[in-house]
Phi, psi and omega in degrees: 000145177223141174293157178291331184199171171299151180297135181307326179287345173277333176285321182238085183305330178297331175294319176299316180299319181294317179292324176292324176294321177295319177298316179296318178298317181294341180278355184272359187270005177062029171271129182307137181305323179300320179292318176302314181293324174298318177299315179295320179296314183294316179297322180291328174296312180302316184274354179069036182264102183295325181298311181288326174301313180298311183298308187284332172294317179297314179298317178296319179299314179297331181277002175098011179297145181277155176299320181304313182291318179299315181293334188259002183302320182292338180244036188304329181296329186254003181252141185276008190272358189245144178286164177299322178295318176296320179298319178297318179294320178292321176297317177297319178301314180296316180297314182291325180289329183251047186306323185270003185276351181208157183296326178249090190305318178236090184300153181304323183291326177292315179296315182297320179295318177297318182292336175291333185255342184226135176285184184298323178293319178294319178296319177298318178296315177300313180297320177296318180291322178294317180296316181300313182292327175294324176295312178303316179301319183283345171272320183287316187295307182293333179270359177054050174297147189264129178300140179090336180294329181300333182293343182280349183270154177298320180299319179294319179298323177298318179299313182294318179297321178296330179285343183280000000 
């Protein structure tokens, strides 16, 4: 497999800096990193982004995530492995990722459930993280970036090492 082109953030380094700054801002909301990675994994499943699926599954596994939870993320509603707060974050992720799929893109019940578990700063962090992973998915999928190739970069090794 070969990508269609170089990754856009490699062509425009300032875009990488902007996305990394957005990631840093999203980390300030006191949402557990494991929840953030589950959010990234679920949005990437919806969007079919193999690069992000590979990356976030690996990061979750390195952080001690169980196989049961990793295997069940796509069916989180029917699996007993997730906390109520994680379920609220995953429901919000699905709604925000699929904005055009329904007349009321983020229904009040989804928002209210998320607001029961996360304060305004946490909700802001979730929205930044959901938006960020959707940007990454929308850059990776059309350019057909290859899963696993990201591991070859020095930046990726730093990410993985920080997760250990």
